[in-house]
C-alpha positions in Angstrom: -18.0 -50.9 -0.8 -15.3 -51.0 -3.1 -14.9 -49.5 -6.6 -12.8 -50.8 -9.3 -11.3 -48.4 -11.6 -9.7 -49.5 -14.9 -5.8 -47.9 -14.8 -3.5 -48.6 -17.5 -0.2 -48.1 -15.0 -0.2 -47.1 -11.2 0.7 -44.0 -11.9 -2.8 -43.5 -13.6 -4.1 -45.1 -10.4 -2.1 -42.4 -8.2 -3.5 -39.6 -9.8 -7.2 -41.0 -10.1 -7.0 -41.7 -6.4 -5.6 -38.2 -5.7 -8.3 -36.6 -7.8 -10.8 -38.4 -5.7 -9.1 -37.5 -2.4 -9.2 -33.7 -3.7 -13.2 -34.0 -4.4 -13.9 -35.8 -1.0 -11.7 -33.3 1.1 -13.5 -30.5 -1.4 -17.2 -31.7 -0.5 -15.8 -31.5 3.7 -14.8 -28.2 3.0 -17.9 -26.6 2.2 -19.0 -27.1 5.9 -16.4 -24.6 6.8 -16.4 -21.2 6.1 -13.5 -19.6 4.5 -12.8 -15.7 3.9 -9.7 -14.5 1.8 -7.9 -11.2 1.8 -4.5 -9.9 0.6 -2.6 -7.5 -1.5 -0.3 -7.3 -4.3 2.5 -4.9 -4.9 4.8 -4.4 -7.6 7.7 -1.3 -7.3 10.3 -0.4 -8.8 13.1 1.7 -6.9 15.9 4.4 -8.2 18.5 5.6 -5.9 21.2 8.3 -7.5 24.2 9.3 -5.3 24.1 7.1 -2.7 27.8 6.1 -2.5 30.3 8.1 -0.5 33.8 7.1 -0.5 36.6 6.1 -3.3 37.5 2.6 -4.1 39.9 2.6 -1.1 38.0 3.6 1.9 36.9 0.8 4.7 35.1 1.6 8.0 33.6 4.0 9.4 30.3 5.4 7.4 32.0 4.7 3.8 29.6 3.3 1.4 32.2 1.7 -1.8 32.3 4.0 -5.0 32.3 0.0 -6.2 28.2 0.7 -6.0 26.9 1.3 -9.3 24.5 4.7 -9.5 22.1 5.2 -9.9 20.9 1.7 -8.1 17.7 0.3 -9.7 15.9 -2.8 -8.4 12.2 -3.5 -8.5 10.2 -5.3 -5.6 7.4 -7.9 -6.4 5.6 -9.0 -3.5 1.7 -10.7 -2.9 0.3 -11.8 0.4 -2.8 -14.0 1.2 -4.4 -14.2 4.8 -7.3 -17.3 4.5 -9.3 -17.6 7.3 -11.1 -20.8 7.9 -14.2 -20.6 10.7 -14.3 -23.9 12.3 -17.3 -22.7 14.3 -18.9 -19.9 16.2 -15.3 -20.3 18.8 -12.8 -21.8 17.0 -11.1 -20.3 13.6 -7.6 -20.8 11.9 -5.9 -17.9 10.2 -2.6 -17.5 8.4 -0.8 -15.3 5.9 1.1 -16.8 2.9 3.6 -14.8 1.0 4.9 -14.8 -2.3 8.9 -13.7 -2.2 9.0 -11.2 0.7 8.5 -7.2 0.7 11.9 -6.8 1.6 13.9 -9.1 -0.3 11.6 -10.4 -3.1 13.6 -8.6 -6.0 12.9 -9.1 -9.7 14.7 -11.9 -10.6 16.0 -13.0 -7.3 14.8 -13.8 -3.5 17.9 -12.4 -1.4 17.5 -13.8 2.2 16.7 -10.9 4.7 19.3 -10.5 8.0 16.2 -9.8 10.3 17.0 -11.4 13.8 14.8 -10.9 16.6 11.9 -8.8 15.2 10.4 -11.4 13.4 10.5 -15.5 12.9 11.9 -16.0 9.0 10.7 -19.2 7.1 12.9 -19.6 4.9 14.1 -18.0 1.5 11.5 -20.2 -0.6 9.4 -18.2 -3.4 6.3 -19.5 -0.7 6.0 -18.9 3.0 4.0 -18.4 6.0 4.5 -15.8 7.9 1.4 -16.2 10.3 -0.7 -19.3 11.0 -2.2 -19.5 14.0 -5.7 -20.7 16.0 -8.0 -18.4 17.5 -10.0 -19.8 20.1 -12.6 -18.1 22.1 -12.7 -19.1 25.6 -14.6 -18.3 28.6 -11.5 -16.6 30.2 -10.5 -15.0 27.0 -9.3 -15.6 23.8 -6.6 -17.7 23.1 -4.0 -17.6 20.3 -1.1 -20.3 19.3 0.9 -21.1 16.5 3.2 -18.3 14.7 1.1 -14.4 15.3 1.9 -11.0 14.4 3.0 -8.7 17.2 1.9 -5.0 17.0 2.1 -2.3 20.3 1.9 1.2 20.5 3.5 3.2 17.6 5.7 0.2 16.5 9.0 0.9 18.6 9.4 -2.8 19.8 6.7 -4.9 17.7 5.5 -3.5 14.5 3.1 -5.4 12.3 1.6 -2.9 10.6 0.4 -3.3 7.2 1.4 0.2 6.0 2.5 0.9 2.6 6.2 0.7 3.6 6.0 -2.2 5.7 8.8 -4.5 4.8 9.8 -6.9 8.1 6.8 -7.1 10.4 6.9 -8.9 13.6 6.1 -12.4 14.4 6.5 -15.1 16.5 6.0 -18.8 17.6 3.8 -17.7 20.7 0.9 -18.3 23.2 -1.4 -16.2 24.3 -4.5 -15.3 26.2 -6.6 -11.6 26.0 -8.8 -11.4 28.4 -11.2 -8.1 28.3 -12.3 -6.7 31.5 -14.3 -4.0 30.9 -12.4 -1.2 29.2 -9.0 -2.8 29.8 -7.4 -6.1 28.4 -4.8 -8.3 30.0 -2.6 -10.4 27.7 0.7 -12.8 28.6 2.7 -13.9 26.0 5.7 -16.5 25.1 7.5 -15.8 22.1 10.0 -17.7 20.3 11.5 -16.5 17.3 14.3 -18.8 16.3 16.3 -21.8 18.1 19.4 -23.4 17.7 19.6 -27.0 19.1 23.2 -28.4 19.4 21.9 -32.2 19.7 25.0 -33.0 22.2 25.2 -33.6 26.1 26.2 -29.6 26.7 23.6 -27.4 27.6 25.5 -24.3 26.6 25.1 -24.9 23.1 21.2 -24.6 23.3 20.5 -21.3 23.0 17.5 -19.2 20.9 15.7 -15.9 21.4 12.8 -15.1 23.8 10.2 -12.8 24.8 8.5 -13.4 27.9 5.6 -10.1 27.7 2.5 -9.2 29.8 0.5 -6.5 27.4 -1.7 -4.2 29.7 -4.0 -1.6 27.7 -6.8 0.6 28.8 -9.3 2.0 25.5 -11.9 4.2 26.6 -14.0 5.0 23.3 -16.0 7.9 25.4 -13.2 9.5 25.8 -11.1 8.8 23.0 -7.9 7.8 24.6 -5.8 4.9 24.4 -3.0 3.5 26.9 -0.5 0.6 27.5 2.0 -1.1 29.1 3.9 -3.7 27.8 6.8 -5.2 30.0 9.2 -7.6 27.8 11.9 -10.0 29.6 14.1 -10.9 26.6 16.2 -13.2 26.3 19.0 -14.7 23.8 21.5 -17.5 24.7 25.2 -17.2 23.9 25.0 -18.9 20.7 21.8 -17.5 19.2 24.0 -15.3 16.8 23.6 -12.3 18.2 26.9 -9.7 17.8 29.1 -9.1 20.6 28.7 -5.2 20.5 31.6 -4.9 22.8 34.2 -6.7 20.1 36.5 -4.5 17.9 36.6 -4.5 14.3 34.7 -7.6 12.1 31.2 -8.7 13.8 32.3 -12.2 13.6 32.0 -13.0 17.7 28.6 -13.2 19.3 27.0 -13.0 22.7 23.7 -13.4 24.8 21.5 -10.7 26.5 18.9 -11.1 29.1 16.7 -7.6 29.9 13.8 -6.0 30.8 11.9 -3.7 28.8 9.3 -1.6 30.1 7.3 -0.2 27.0 4.7 2.9 27.6 2.5 3.9 25.3 -0.5 6.6 25.4 -3.2 7.8 22.0 -5.4 10.5 22.8 -8.0 12.4 20.3 -9.5 15.8 20.8 -11.6 17.4 18.4 -9.2 18.1 15.2 -6.1 16.8 17.1 -4.5 13.4 18.0 -1.5 13.0 19.9 0.4 9.3 20.5 3.7 8.5 22.3 5.2 6.0 23.1 8.5 5.9 25.4 10.3 2.1 26.0 12.9 1.7 29.1 15.3 -0.9 29.1 17.8 -2.4 31.8 19.7 -5.4 32.1 22.8 -7.5 30.8 24.0 -7.4 27.3 27.4 -9.8 27.1 27.5 -9.9 30.8 27.7 -6.2 30.7 25.4 -3.7 31.7 22.4 -2.5 29.6 20.4 0.3 30.4 18.8 2.9 27.7 15.5 4.7 26.9 13.7 5.6 23.6 10.6 7.5 22.5 8.7 8.8 19.6 5.7 11.2 19.3 3.4 11.1 16.6 0.5 14.4 16.4 -1.6 14.9 13.5 -4.3 18.0 12.8 -7.5 17.2 10.4 -7.8 20.6 9.3 -10.8 19.7 6.9 -11.2 19.9 3.1 -8.9 17.3 2.6 -6.0 19.0 4.5 -3.9 17.1 7.4 -1.1 17.8 8.8 1.5 15.4 10.7 4.2 15.4 12.9 7.0 12.7 13.7 9.6 13.1 16.3 11.4 10.6 18.1 15.0 9.9 20.1 16.7 6.6 20.2 20.1 6.9 22.0 23.5 5.8 20.7 26.4 3.5 22.3 29.0 6.0 23.9 32.6 6.3 23.2 35.4 3.5 25.0 38.6 1.9 24.7 37.0 -0.9 26.8 33.6 -2.9 28.3 31.3 -0.4 29.3 27.8 -0.5 29.8 25.7 -0.8 26.6 23.3 2.2 26.0 22.1 2.0 22.2 18.7 1.5 21.4 17.2 0.2 17.8 13.7 1.1 16.8 11.9 -1.9 14.7 13.0 -1.5 11.1 9.5 -0.9 9.9 9.3 2.7 12.2 10.1 4.7 8.6 9.4 8.4 9.1 11.2 9.2 5.5 11.6 7.3 1.9 15.7 7.8 1.8 17.3 8.4 5.6 16.0 5.7 7.5 14.6 3.3 4.8 17.7 1.9 2.4 20.1 0.2 3.5 22.8 1.6 1.1 25.3 -0.8 2.4 23.8 -3.8 1.4 22.6 -2.2 -2.0 26.2 -1.5 -2.6 27.4 -4.6 -1.5 24.8 -6.7 -2.9 23.6 -8.6 0.2 21.0 -8.1 2.8 17.7 -6.8 3.4 17.7 -3.5 1.1 15.4 -2.2 3.4 16.7 -3.2 6.9 18.2 0.2 8.7 16.6 0.9 12.1 16.8 4.3 13.6 19.1 4.3 16.1 21.6 6.9 17.9 19.7 9.4 16.0 17.4 12.8 17.3 14.8 13.1 14.1 11.4 15.3 13.6 9.9 15.8 10.6 6.5 17.6 9.7 4.4 16.9 6.3 1.3 18.5 5.0 -1.1 16.1 3.2 -3.8 17.0 0.7 -6.5 14.6 -0.7 -9.3 15.7 -3.2 -11.3 13.0 -5.1 -8.6 10.0 -6.0 -5.6 12.0 -6.1 -3.2 12.6 -2.7 -0.5 14.7 -2.0 2.0 14.9 0.8 5.2 17.0 1.4 7.7 16.2 3.8 10.8 17.3 5.8 12.8 15.3 8.0 15.6 16.6 10.0 17.6 14.3 12.1 21.2 15.0 14.5 23.3 12.1 15.8 22.9 11.0 20.1 27.0 10.0 20.0 29.7 10.7 17.4 33.4 10.0 17.7 36.0 12.4 19.7 39.3 11.2 18.2 40.3 9.5 21.4 38.1 6.2 22.2 37.2 3.6 20.2 33.5 4.7 18.4 30.6 2.6 18.1 29.5 2.1 14.5 25.7 1.8 14.4 25.9 0.0 11.1 27.8 -3.0 12.0 27.1 -3.3 15.9 30.7 -3.1 16.7 33.4 -0.7 17.9 35.7 0.3 15.3 39.5 1.5 16.6 39.6 5.2 16.8 42.0 7.7 14.3 43.7 9.8 16.9 42.6 13.5 16.4 39.9 13.1 14.0 36.6 13.8 15.3 33.0 13.4 14.1 30.0 16.0 13.5 26.7 14.9 14.7 24.7 16.1 11.7 22.9 12.9 9.8 21.4 15.6 7.0 17.8 16.6 6.1 15.6 15.5 3.0 12.4 16.2 1.5 10.0 13.7 -0.1 6.8 14.3 -2.2 4.3 11.7 -2.6 1.6 11.4 -5.1 -1.4 8.6 -4.6 -4.3 7.9 -7.6 -6.5 5.4 -6.3 -7.8 3.6 -9.5 -10.8 2.2 -8.1 -11.2 0.6 -4.3 -9.1 -1.7 -4.4 -6.3 -0.6 -6.6 -3.5 2.2 -5.9 -0.5 3.6 -7.8 2.0 5.6 -6.2 5.3 7.7 -7.2 7.3 8.6 -4.1 10.3 11.0 -4.5 13.1 12.4 -1.9 16.1 14.4 -2.2 18.7 13.8 1.0 21.5 15.9 2.0 23.4 13.6 4.4 25.5 15.3 7.1 28.9 15.3 7.6 28.4 12.5 10.2 29.0 10.3 7.6 32.3 11.7 6.1 34.2 9.5 9.3 35.3 6.6 6.9 38.0 5.6 9.5 41.1 5.9 7.3 43.1 9.6 6.1 40.8 10.5 3.5 37.1 11.5 4.4 34.0 10.3 3.2 32.4 13.1 0.9 28.7 13.9 1.0 26.7 14.6 -1.4 23.1 14.5 -2.3 20.8 11.6 -2.7 17.8 11.5 -4.9 15.4 8.7 -4.6 12.1 7.8 -6.8 9.6 4.6 -5.9 6.8 3.9 -8.4 4.3 1.6 -6.9 1.1 -0.2 -7.7 -0.6 -1.7 -4.9 -3.9 -4.2 -5.3 -5.6 -4.8 -1.7 -9.0 -7.1 -2.1 
């Protein structure tokens, strides 16, 4: 049956037709269940005293004095998580981002410099961090699409939704999770980014890929979780990965192919909780041997009456000094593993230069330890934290040293050595729950950088001084 619609012009006909189409889709959508979750976050960050070098200093761990102090910037972020229940066995899940949690600044949207820990969806105001189908089969749960990736404490895969999550892991993947009693078995194929030349030379086609296998065991009666994640991680020569053995500006690129064995365990006994993760990697980076290990532990004690004690410690190997190619030994934690507000959170060089993510400062070449006490009463929560760290490797004044900020070697200055102290900081956090959905927070930190950061790769050393930072936030979850 045809319906005649009197319209003044073609534009009117298009508008009416679109309205009818939307109405038709709405009627059909009523047959599906649609769940919405999400959150809104607005915050302002202020940092005093983070510059440590004069205007002429370059290289080393110099943060130029051209940087304004205090630095002040605001973040505005909204995420929506619609979930469509197609039937009892099939659902479509997604997470939509308005701005980004690490680059969604008031007045701009600076592109992120994330690499293989996540798949960027562009620098638009609206993007989809995840979108995937989940299908329940007789063999297990099958997922395909852009999915979140989480394992253990988050040293390698980290998509936690905590208040300091900025660069959560995701990838275009296929995975099947099969449960056999207390065991879960999940093979993964993950693609992070792909570069295709379109030409006849296959060497120009490269990307970042994980082939993974996850095995976990969860015993609720014993309150014990154990896991093993195996990754075969590959990157082509033209995937944009910086060659760590080049000296000078990070312009050359290289590929890698290595295996990573990631062990995880968590145990709860009475008032105590203990968790640990240890990733071990071996293979090739830029055609050189890659061998490294890292680890982190978290422990907590619920003392009752709102009191909690928290311990966080970890180690990430650094790269050894060398005047020529040698094996690669540096390990970088996922950037969302953030033990404090100032030391391993803000990227001060990006803030000074006004480019890249202000929150991409992963732990590497470091041994750290933090102890925190938390007290919650009524709608208020208080936390006092102390954090201390030293470096694994430092310049010896003879060999070229590896700059963990740039991921490149820099030429050594004869006789100029570097201390290992990264410094310590004290943080205080105050939270207020307005209601069950809305939370206001004030985070403050005082950081005393160690002599490690005095290395400027010039005759004049950097001047370390106290850094003070504050973060005011409002978070709404629904």
